[in-house]
Every structure is written in C-alpha cells, then in structure tokens.
C-alpha positions, 0 to 999 in steps of 0.5 A: 404755769400751764399749756393753753390759751389766755382767755382773760387778760391782765389789767383794765378790760371790758366785762363781757356781760356788763359792758363796764371796765374792770381791773384784772389782777391776773389772767385766766388760761384755758387748758386741757382737762387734768393738765399739769400746773407748774411753778413759774419760779422756785420758792416756798408754798405759803398757801394751799387750800380753797380760797373764795372765788379762786377755788383750789389755790396755791400761793408760792412765795419767791422771796423779796415780797414776790408771790405767784398765785395759781387758782381754779385748780382741780387738784392741789399736789403740794402742801404749805411749807413745801419748797418748790423748784421752777417747773415743780407740779403744784396741781392739776386743772379740773377734769371737766371740759373748759378747764382753766386756771387763774394766774397772778404775780405780785411783787412788793404788794403790787400786781405785775403783768403775769405774761412776763412770767410765761414761756412761749 
C-alpha cells in the first residue's frame, strides 16, 4: 500500500519493551513523510475516519468477506461508499518524521499475512 520498510511484522512477535510475546494482526510500514497510501485491491470504502489507536483509518471491503485496513494515516482522501480500484490513493502518511502506516488484511473474519498483498 505504500513504499517503505516493514518495521513491525505479522503474527507472534516479542514486544521490544516488555519482552513478552504479542500477536500482531497486521504490519507497520515506515514510509517517507506525506507518502501516498494506495488500495491493494479494488473494492468499496466501508470506513474512513479516526479509529481508536489506529488513528486515521480506511477500511476497504473487497467482497467475499475480505477487507484491507490502512491505519495511522496522516490524511484520508476517500469517503465511505467510494468505489476504489487497485492502486487508488486512499490517503497520505503523516507529514512528520518517522511516518508509518498500519496494514492489515482480513478474510472471512480471520487475519492473513499482509505480506501476501505487497509488491516488491
């Protein structure tokens, strides 16, 4: 969804500060400030607003109970109900240093490894 480096991996990981195992449902990608965040697959925007610890978040439904989640955005550029194509810009990262996004993919209520949806 954005050019950058994966800094938090999917699945069971050791928490860096607490030294205990945690389960990550998605990944975090460090990007350049004010970078474009794009849809990984076509679908319909079902949520576009602030959401708990995810901050500015966009959720796209892809049909068949599949959803992609894009969190920690600096700016949202779509609205609920918008139809989006693969590669459509959904938002932009924060304009601050250390900008990153959260990316999660869900299929039939279960998370999937989001790396399967990323291009090299």
